[in-house]
C-alpha positions as CSV (number, residue, x, y, z in Angstrom):
1,M,-102.8,24.7,-95.2
2,S,-103.9,26.0,-91.8
3,P,-105.0,29.5,-91.2
4,L,-102.0,30.0,-88.8
5,A,-99.5,28.7,-91.7
6,I,-101.1,31.1,-94.3
7,G,-100.8,33.9,-91.6
8,L,-97.1,33.3,-90.9
9,V,-96.4,32.9,-94.8
10,G,-97.9,36.2,-94.9
11,V,-95.8,38.0,-92.4
12,L,-92.8,36.2,-94.0
13,A,-93.8,37.7,-97.4
14,L,-94.5,41.2,-95.9
15,L,-91.0,41.3,-94.4
16,A,-89.3,39.8,-97.8
17,M,-91.3,42.8,-99.4
18,V,-89.9,45.4,-96.9
19,A,-86.4,44.0,-97.4
20,L,-86.6,44.6,-101.0
21,R,-87.4,48.2,-100.3
22,A,-90.9,48.1,-101.4
23,P,-93.0,50.8,-100.0
24,L,-94.3,50.1,-96.4
25,G,-97.9,50.8,-97.1
26,L,-97.9,48.9,-100.4
27,A,-96.2,46.0,-98.9
28,L,-98.7,45.9,-96.0
29,L,-101.6,46.3,-98.4
30,I,-100.3,43.3,-100.7
31,A,-99.8,41.0,-97.9
32,G,-102.9,41.7,-96.2
33,F,-105.3,41.6,-99.3
34,G,-103.4,38.4,-100.4
35,G,-103.8,36.8,-97.1
36,L,-107.5,37.4,-97.0
37,W,-108.1,36.4,-100.5
38,T,-106.5,33.1,-99.6
39,L,-108.3,32.7,-96.4
40,H,-111.7,33.9,-97.3
41,G,-112.1,34.7,-100.8
42,F,-111.8,37.5,-103.2
43,D,-115.1,39.1,-102.3
44,T,-114.1,39.3,-98.5
45,A,-110.6,40.6,-99.3
46,V,-112.3,43.4,-101.5
47,Y,-115.0,44.1,-98.8
48,V,-112.2,44.5,-96.1
49,V,-110.0,46.8,-98.6
50,S,-113.1,48.9,-99.0
51,T,-113.9,49.3,-95.4
52,A,-111.0,48.8,-93.0
53,P,-108.9,51.9,-94.2
54,V,-112.0,54.3,-93.8
55,T,-112.2,53.3,-90.1
56,A,-108.4,53.4,-89.5
57,L,-108.1,56.9,-91.1
58,S,-111.1,58.2,-89.1
59,S,-109.0,57.8,-85.9
60,Y,-108.8,61.0,-84.1
61,T,-105.2,60.1,-82.9
62,L,-104.1,60.5,-86.6
63,S,-105.0,64.3,-86.6
64,V,-102.1,65.3,-84.5
65,L,-99.4,63.6,-86.9
66,P,-99.3,66.1,-89.7
67,L,-99.4,69.2,-87.3
68,F,-96.3,67.7,-85.5
69,I,-94.6,66.8,-88.5
70,L,-95.2,70.5,-89.8
71,M,-94.0,71.9,-86.6
72,G,-90.8,69.8,-86.9
73,A,-90.0,70.9,-90.6
74,L,-90.6,74.5,-89.8
75,S,-88.1,74.2,-86.8
76,V,-85.4,72.6,-88.8
77,R,-85.8,75.7,-91.4
78,A,-85.9,78.4,-88.5
79,G,-82.4,77.9,-87.4
80,L,-83.3,76.7,-83.9
81,A,-80.6,73.9,-83.8
82,E,-77.8,76.4,-84.3
83,S,-78.9,78.4,-81.3
84,L,-79.2,75.3,-79.2
85,Y,-75.9,74.2,-80.1
86,C,-74.2,77.5,-79.4
87,A,-76.0,77.7,-76.0
88,A,-74.8,74.2,-75.0
89,Y,-71.5,74.8,-76.1
90,G,-71.3,78.0,-73.9
91,F,-71.7,75.9,-70.8
92,V,-69.7,72.6,-71.4
93,G,-67.6,73.4,-74.6
94,H,-64.5,74.2,-72.3
95,R,-64.4,70.5,-71.1
96,R,-62.8,67.7,-72.4
97,G,-65.1,66.2,-75.1
98,G,-67.3,69.2,-74.5
99,L,-68.3,69.9,-77.9
100,A,-69.6,66.4,-78.3
101,M,-71.4,67.0,-75.0
102,A,-72.9,70.2,-76.4
103,S,-73.9,68.1,-79.5
104,V,-75.9,65.5,-77.7
105,A,-77.6,68.2,-75.5
106,A,-78.5,70.2,-78.6
107,C,-79.8,66.9,-80.2
108,G,-81.9,66.4,-77.3
109,G,-83.4,70.1,-77.3
110,F,-84.0,70.0,-81.0
111,G,-85.7,66.4,-80.8
112,A,-88.1,68.0,-78.4
113,I,-89.5,70.2,-80.9
114,C,-88.7,68.2,-84.1
115,G,-89.9,64.7,-83.4
116,S,-87.9,63.0,-86.2
117,S,-84.5,61.4,-85.8
118,L,-83.5,61.6,-89.2
119,A,-84.2,65.5,-89.3
120,T,-82.3,65.9,-86.0
121,V,-79.1,64.0,-87.3
122,T,-79.3,65.8,-90.5
123,T,-79.5,69.3,-89.0
124,M,-77.0,68.7,-86.2
125,G,-74.5,66.7,-88.3
126,R,-74.2,70.0,-90.8
127,I,-73.7,72.2,-87.7
128,A,-71.9,70.3,-85.0
129,V,-69.6,67.8,-86.9
130,P,-67.6,70.3,-89.0
131,E,-67.1,72.3,-85.7
132,M,-65.7,69.5,-83.7
133,L,-63.4,68.5,-86.5
134,R,-62.1,71.9,-86.8
135,Y,-61.2,72.0,-83.0
136,G,-59.2,68.6,-83.7
137,Y,-61.7,65.9,-82.4
138,D,-61.6,62.5,-83.4
139,K,-63.8,61.6,-86.1
140,R,-65.3,58.6,-84.3
141,L,-66.3,60.9,-81.6
142,A,-67.5,63.9,-83.5
143,T,-69.8,61.7,-85.7
144,G,-70.7,59.1,-83.0
145,A,-72.2,61.7,-80.7
146,V,-74.1,63.3,-83.3
147,A,-75.6,59.8,-84.9
148,A,-76.4,58.6,-81.4
149,G,-77.9,62.1,-80.3
150,G,-80.2,61.9,-83.1
151,T,-82.2,59.0,-81.9
152,L,-83.3,61.3,-78.9
153,G,-85.6,62.8,-81.5
154,I,-88.0,59.8,-81.3
155,L,-88.0,59.4,-77.7
156,I,-88.4,63.0,-76.3
157,P,-91.9,64.1,-77.0
158,P,-93.4,65.1,-79.3
159,S,-92.5,62.0,-81.2
160,L,-93.9,60.4,-84.2
161,P,-93.2,56.8,-83.4
162,M,-95.0,57.5,-80.1
163,I,-98.0,58.7,-82.2
164,I,-97.8,55.5,-84.5
165,Y,-97.6,53.3,-81.6
166,A,-100.6,55.0,-79.9
167,T,-102.6,54.7,-83.3
168,V,-101.7,51.0,-83.6
169,T,-102.5,50.1,-80.0
170,E,-105.2,52.5,-79.4
171,T,-103.5,54.0,-76.3
172,S,-103.4,57.6,-75.0
173,V,-100.8,60.0,-77.0
174,G,-100.8,62.3,-74.1
175,R,-99.9,59.5,-71.4
176,L,-97.1,58.2,-74.1
177,F,-95.7,61.8,-74.2
178,A,-95.6,62.2,-70.5
179,A,-94.0,58.7,-70.1
180,G,-91.3,59.9,-72.3
181,M,-90.3,62.9,-70.6
182,I,-88.1,61.3,-67.7
183,P,-86.6,58.6,-70.1
184,G,-85.7,61.3,-72.5
185,V,-83.7,63.2,-69.9
186,I,-82.1,60.2,-68.7
187,A,-81.1,59.2,-72.2
188,T,-79.6,62.6,-72.7
189,L,-77.7,62.2,-69.5
190,F,-76.5,58.9,-70.1
191,Y,-75.1,60.0,-73.6
192,I,-73.2,62.8,-72.0
193,A,-71.9,60.6,-69.3
194,A,-70.7,58.1,-72.0
195,T,-68.9,61.1,-74.0
196,A,-67.3,62.2,-70.7
197,I,-66.0,58.8,-69.9
198,W,-64.7,58.2,-73.5
199,A,-63.0,61.5,-73.6
200,H,-61.1,60.9,-70.2
201,A,-60.2,57.3,-70.9
202,E,-58.9,58.1,-74.4
203,P,-57.0,61.7,-73.9
204,G,-56.7,63.8,-77.0
205,I,-60.0,62.3,-78.7
206,G,-61.9,65.3,-77.7
207,P,-59.7,68.4,-76.9
208,A,-61.4,71.0,-74.6
209,G,-62.4,74.2,-76.2
210,E,-62.6,77.9,-75.4
211,R,-63.9,78.8,-71.8
212,L,-66.5,81.5,-72.2
213,G,-67.4,83.8,-69.2
214,W,-70.8,83.8,-67.5
215,R,-71.8,87.0,-69.5
216,E,-71.3,85.3,-72.8
217,R,-73.0,82.1,-71.5
218,L,-76.0,83.9,-70.2
219,L,-76.1,86.0,-73.4
220,S,-76.2,82.7,-75.4
221,L,-79.6,81.7,-73.7
222,R,-81.2,84.6,-75.2
223,K,-81.3,82.8,-78.5
224,V,-83.1,79.8,-77.2
225,W,-85.9,81.6,-75.3
226,G,-88.2,80.6,-78.3
227,I,-87.4,77.1,-78.3
228,V,-87.9,76.8,-74.6
229,T,-91.2,78.6,-74.6
230,L,-92.5,76.8,-77.5
231,F,-91.7,73.4,-75.9
232,A,-93.2,74.7,-72.5
233,V,-96.3,75.8,-74.1
234,V,-97.1,72.9,-76.3
235,M,-96.0,70.0,-73.8
236,G,-97.0,71.9,-70.8
237,G,-100.4,72.4,-72.0
238,I,-100.9,68.9,-73.3
239,L,-99.9,67.5,-69.9
240,A,-101.8,69.9,-68.0
241,G,-104.8,69.1,-70.0
242,V,-105.2,72.7,-71.1
243,F,-105.6,71.4,-74.7
244,S,-105.5,68.1,-76.4
245,P,-102.5,66.6,-78.4
246,T,-104.1,67.7,-81.6
247,E,-104.5,71.4,-80.3
248,G,-101.1,71.4,-79.0
249,A,-99.7,70.3,-82.1
250,A,-101.4,73.2,-83.9
251,V,-100.2,75.7,-81.3
252,G,-96.8,74.1,-81.9
253,A,-97.0,74.6,-85.6
254,F,-98.0,78.1,-85.4
255,G,-95.4,78.9,-82.8
256,A,-92.6,77.4,-85.1
257,A,-93.9,79.4,-88.2
258,V,-93.5,82.6,-85.9
259,L,-90.0,81.8,-84.9
260,G,-89.3,81.2,-88.4
261,A,-90.6,84.6,-89.3
262,F,-88.0,86.2,-86.9
263,G,-85.1,84.5,-88.4
264,A,-85.9,85.0,-92.1
265,G,-84.0,87.7,-93.9
266,S,-87.0,88.6,-96.2
267,M,-90.5,87.8,-96.8
268,R,-89.4,85.8,-100.1
269,E,-87.0,83.7,-98.1
270,Y,-89.6,82.9,-95.4
271,A,-92.3,82.1,-98.0
272,G,-89.9,79.6,-99.6
273,R,-88.9,78.0,-96.2
274,V,-92.7,77.6,-95.4
275,A,-93.4,76.1,-98.7
276,E,-90.6,73.7,-98.4
277,A,-91.9,72.7,-94.9
278,V,-95.3,72.4,-96.2
279,S,-94.1,70.1,-99.1
280,E,-92.1,67.8,-96.6
281,T,-95.2,67.6,-94.3
282,V,-97.5,66.5,-97.0
283,Q,-95.1,63.8,-98.3
284,T,-94.6,62.5,-94.9
285,S,-98.1,62.4,-93.8
286,A,-98.9,60.7,-97.0
287,M,-96.4,58.0,-96.5
288,I,-97.7,57.4,-93.0
289,F,-101.3,57.6,-93.7
290,F,-100.8,55.0,-96.5
291,A,-99.0,52.8,-94.1
292,V,-102.0,53.1,-91.9
293,I,-104.2,52.0,-94.6
294,G,-102.0,49.1,-95.4
295,I,-101.7,48.2,-91.7
296,S,-105.7,48.2,-91.3
297,V,-105.8,45.4,-94.0
298,F,-102.9,43.4,-92.7
299,E,-104.1,43.5,-89.1
300,Y,-107.5,42.2,-90.1
301,F,-105.6,39.5,-91.9
302,V,-103.3,38.4,-89.0
303,Q,-106.4,38.4,-86.6
304,A,-108.3,36.2,-89.1
305,A,-105.4,34.0,-89.3
306,R,-104.9,33.9,-85.5
307,V,-101.2,34.8,-86.0
308,P,-101.1,36.8,-82.6
309,Q,-102.9,33.9,-80.6
310,G,-100.5,31.4,-82.4
311,V,-97.5,33.3,-81.3
312,A,-98.9,33.7,-77.9
313,E,-99.4,30.0,-77.4
314,F,-96.0,29.3,-78.7
315,V,-94.3,31.9,-76.2
316,A,-96.5,30.4,-73.4
317,G,-95.5,27.1,-74.2
318,L,-91.8,28.0,-73.7
319,Q,-92.7,28.8,-69.9
320,L,-90.4,31.6,-69.8
321,G,-92.3,33.5,-67.3
322,P,-93.2,37.4,-67.7
323,T,-89.4,38.4,-67.5
324,G,-88.2,35.8,-70.0
325,V,-91.0,36.7,-72.5
326,M,-90.0,40.2,-72.0
327,L,-86.3,39.6,-72.7
328,L,-87.3,37.3,-75.8
329,L,-89.5,40.2,-77.4
330,L,-86.7,42.7,-76.7
331,A,-84.1,40.6,-78.5
332,V,-86.6,40.0,-81.5
333,L,-87.0,43.9,-81.6
334,I,-83.2,44.4,-81.6
335,A,-82.6,41.9,-84.2
336,L,-85.3,43.4,-86.3
337,G,-84.0,46.8,-85.8
338,C,-80.7,45.7,-87.3
339,F,-82.5,45.4,-90.8
340,M,-85.7,47.3,-90.8
341,D,-86.7,50.9,-90.6
342,S,-88.2,51.8,-87.0
343,I,-91.6,52.9,-88.5
344,A,-91.9,49.5,-90.3
345,I,-91.2,47.8,-87.1
346,L,-93.8,49.7,-85.4
347,F,-96.4,49.1,-88.0
348,I,-95.6,45.3,-88.6
349,I,-94.5,43.8,-85.3
350,T,-96.7,45.6,-82.9
351,P,-100.1,44.0,-83.6
352,V,-98.3,40.6,-83.3
353,I,-96.6,41.2,-80.1
354,F,-99.0,43.5,-78.3
355,P,-101.5,40.9,-77.2
356,I,-98.6,38.8,-75.8
357,V,-97.3,42.0,-73.7
358,I,-100.8,42.6,-72.3
359,A,-101.3,38.8,-71.4
360,N,-98.1,38.9,-69.3
361,G,-99.3,41.8,-67.3
362,Y,-97.1,44.5,-68.6
363,D,-98.6,48.1,-68.9
364,P,-99.1,49.1,-72.4
365,I,-97.6,52.7,-72.0
366,W,-94.5,51.4,-70.3
367,F,-93.8,49.0,-73.0
368,G,-94.5,51.5,-75.6
369,I,-91.5,53.6,-74.1
370,I,-89.6,50.5,-74.0
371,M,-90.2,49.4,-77.6
372,I,-89.3,52.9,-79.1
373,M,-86.0,52.8,-77.0
374,V,-85.1,49.4,-78.4
375,V,-86.1,50.5,-81.9
376,E,-83.6,53.3,-81.5
377,F,-81.0,50.8,-81.6
378,G,-81.7,50.0,-85.4
379,L,-81.0,53.6,-86.1
380,I,-77.3,53.1,-85.1
381,T,-76.5,49.6,-85.4
382,P,-75.1,47.7,-88.3
383,P,-75.9,46.8,-91.0
384,I,-78.7,49.3,-91.8
385,G,-78.1,52.0,-89.1
386,M,-80.2,54.8,-90.9
387,N,-78.6,57.8,-88.9
388,V,-75.0,56.4,-89.8
389,F,-75.7,56.3,-93.3
390,V,-77.4,59.8,-93.3
391,L,-74.3,61.1,-91.5
392,S,-71.8,59.7,-93.9
393,R,-73.6,61.3,-96.8
394,I,-73.3,64.5,-95.0
395,M,-69.6,64.2,-94.2
396,P,-68.1,62.3,-97.1
397,D,-64.5,62.4,-95.4
398,V,-65.8,60.2,-92.8
399,T,-66.1,56.5,-93.4
400,T,-69.2,54.5,-92.5
401,W,-67.0,52.0,-90.2
402,Q,-65.7,55.2,-88.4
403,I,-69.1,56.1,-87.4
404,F,-70.2,52.9,-86.3
405,R,-67.0,52.6,-84.1
406,G,-68.0,55.9,-82.8
407,V,-71.4,55.0,-81.6
408,M,-70.4,51.9,-79.6
409,P,-70.1,53.8,-76.3
410,Y,-73.6,55.2,-76.9
411,I,-75.0,51.6,-77.6
412,A,-73.7,50.6,-74.0
413,A,-75.3,53.6,-72.6
414,D,-78.3,52.6,-74.2
415,V,-78.2,49.0,-72.7
416,A,-77.6,50.5,-69.3
417,R,-80.6,52.8,-69.7
418,I,-83.0,50.0,-70.9
419,A,-82.0,47.8,-68.0
420,L,-82.6,50.6,-65.7
421,L,-86.2,51.2,-67.0
422,L,-86.7,47.4,-67.2
423,A,-85.6,47.2,-63.2
424,F,-87.7,50.2,-62.2
425,P,-90.8,50.6,-64.4
426,A,-92.1,53.6,-62.0
427,I,-89.6,55.7,-63.7
428,V,-91.7,55.7,-66.9
429,L,-95.2,55.3,-65.4
430,W,-94.6,57.9,-62.5
431,L,-95.3,61.0,-64.4
432,P,-98.3,59.8,-66.6
433,N,-100.0,58.3,-63.5
434,L,-99.5,61.8,-61.6
435,L,-100.9,63.9,-64.5
436,F,-103.6,61.5,-65.8
437,N,-104.9,59.8,-62.8
């Protein structure tokens, strides 16, 4: 059997283990070790396992990961999402479908300091969905807006998938954060527009709420000063070059801890929240670091088996041209997103397709944002739809099918947004080029 055939068998074995719910890091490690053993013998495989993880975990980029995870975990427990929702409701809640628009806006704001889609949809699902149902909203709109809005958590920086992509491809975290700013705003606006169109096309699906006066609206903004300040200091400092992404993450974690202290009823309650946040940070960081160890071995294996070169030669033989190649890659990512977790896709597929992207002349920062947006599809599309299933567990009175129907208008908005950014790459690259060149 040729090295390329062994490599392809290893990739298929890895996908099978992931489909069987094996831990991602363990699946990567087993596939990489087994493949190297088959290609170059047991001693070589042991040597790679003993050295490659050390190099991978020594990456300075990874130092930002646990700090941003801690920042998000503390923000979840500080009650910041509820303040965002109340402020957004004050400005758009009186419109038809306004509560759903407020939910999308709150998801975008909370995602900007949380960086996790599942944390965003879990938090906002408990706050926004019961309120919309109380006002007579259709279950499809109430849950679809929150499930789709939760995907904004991995696009608006700081974003854990962006950090993972930067680690795997050795690109700049700061440039990725800058590149995600404008697409994140566009995504939020497209979701709000989709909500408004749906609410007007199907009257009664989202009744208008109570109109608040300007005094009440302005007073609601007082509750979000901390969130706005925290985001401005962290992202503004990183983009302006005042401090590195790791330093910005440390500042953000400290700021979230301070905001949590203001909202706690007692020191005992606050200490419990911090302990929960630290525990979640340790568990999530350990999972991702273990995946980094696995990908360091697996990437060595696929390079030794010349899988990226083989795939690149196959794609080149199709003679599709750069545009056709990009559309093919996006189709593959969308298909994988229907069955695999977004983090698994970033770790497994990126080393294989990244050389093809570079060979066809595409900017790695631009492709990173496009890839992360396409991976979002998997969070709300059947049959997996992680956001959908998380929300269905929170709201047992709503069926999974109703939520999947509810996200369809937002998937259409995603398609339009990706088409826009494919046609005009400058939308993604303008800000990072302005700040970092």
